[in-house]
Every structure is written in structure tokens, then in C-alpha cells.
N, C-alpha and C positions, 0 to 999 in steps of 0.2 A: 585551596581556594583554587580553581578551574577556570584557566583561562585560553581561552582561543584566539588564535591572531592567525590572519588569513594574509598569502603576500601574492604577488607575483602579475597585478593587475596592472597595467598599461596601455598606452594609443598603440594601434595594429589597424593593418589595412582591411578590404574586407576580404576573403579567402585566406585571409594569416591564422596561423596556430598560436595557442598561447595557453601554458600551462602553470594552474594555480596549485597553490600547497594552505593547507591548515594545519597548522602544531597546536598540538593538545599540551597542557602542563599544568599541574597537579594531579596527577593521578597515576598510580605506578599501572595501570589497566583498564582496556577500554570492554574489555570480555560483558557481553550481555548491553553492550549500548549499541546504539546504532548513529552516526553521522551522515547529516546530511548537505546540502547544496542548495541555497534561494539565491536571488539575485532581486532586483530592486529598483526598476528602472524611474526616472522621474515622471512625479503624480501618477504613478501605478502603484497596484499592493504586491507585497511581496511573491514571490513566482517560486513554487518550488523545482529546481533544477533535477535535483534526484538524489539518493542514499543508497550508503554502503551499511550492513553490518559488520560487525568488526571479527566477531566469531568464524561465521562460512565465509565473508565475503561477496556475500547476497547484493546486489545492486537493481536500482531500478532508474527508470529514467524520465522525466516528463517527456510529453509529446512533441515542445519545441523545440527539441537540442539531443532527442534520441537517433542515432546514427551518427550525431557530429563528437559528440562529448563523450567522455570517461572517465567515469571515479577510478583510483586507487587507494588501498590502503599501505601503509609502510609500519607494520607491528614493534619493528625497531627503535624508530621516531617518535610513535605515537599521534603519526600525520595522515595525513588523507590527501589525496593529490586530486585535481581536476583537468584534463585534459581537454582542450578546447579546437577544434580543427573547424575549418569551413567557415569560418565567422563572419554573419553576417552584421550590419548596424542594426539589426534589431535584437542582439544579443549587448547590446550597449545598457552599462546598469552597474549595482553597484553587487558585488558577489560577497553570501555569506555564507560560513558554517556555522553550522546545529547540531548539540550534541543533546541526543536522549538518551533515557534507560527502554531497556526491552525493546518491547515490538517499532516495528519501523512505521512510518507514517511521512501522507504529504503537507497537512498541516504545518504549519509555521508556530503557529501557538502550544502544538505540543513540544516543543522543544523546550529545552529548562538551561540551555548553556548557549552565548552565540560569541560571535567572534567581531569586531569593529567595521571591516569589511576592503573589500580592497577593488578598487574603481577600473574597470574596462571601456573602454571605449573602442568603437569598431566606426572607420570612417569607410565612405564611398569608396 
């Protein structure tokens, strides 16, 4: 059974930094997989934040977070991190991590497994 668990979300002020983590269990390796971060604000669709390929560590980011957010992986822990800097109120959302096989995608429907999400709130 594959499980993804996000953690690290909390209330912060604009301009602050925050680090989220996503731990994967139920697999011995994530080779040939892509792990991605999405977020969903109230009344909005799930938005692509970025992804990382497990083998090469290649990353990609959505336009709204590029230059501020960084995704990394920890092979020993089978986890991914989302380092968020210069946070803005517009970043307020529930942040989810997703897992899919093979090729990366910016479409949430392409991902096979999801965590329950962690709430990030950025005050003005």
C-alpha cells in the first residue's frame, strides 16, 4: 500500500519561509517515478507547483512560484521537500504531494497517489 504524508504547513507572515515535506511509504524505491507538489486554494482548482524526477532529480516549477520555491528529494528517506521562500498571501492553500510513474506531468489527474495535504496560510 502506497501512502504519501505531507507535513510542515502552518500560519506564517508574508515574506517568511517555510519547508514542507512529503514522506512516501509502501515502496522500496521510487525509481522511474515523478513526485509533484500541487496546491488548492478555496474555490479554485488544484494548481501545479512543481515536480522532481526521482532518478535524475530534474525539477520544474509553475510560473507563480518559480524563483521562490525549490523542490528536493531525500533518497534515504523516500521523501521530497518543498522549500518556500518569500511567501505571499496568494500562496495560501492546502499543499498536496502526488506520485506517478515515468514521465512528469503538470496535470493533477495524471498522478496515481496523493497525500492528505497540509495547510499553509500566509498573512499580510
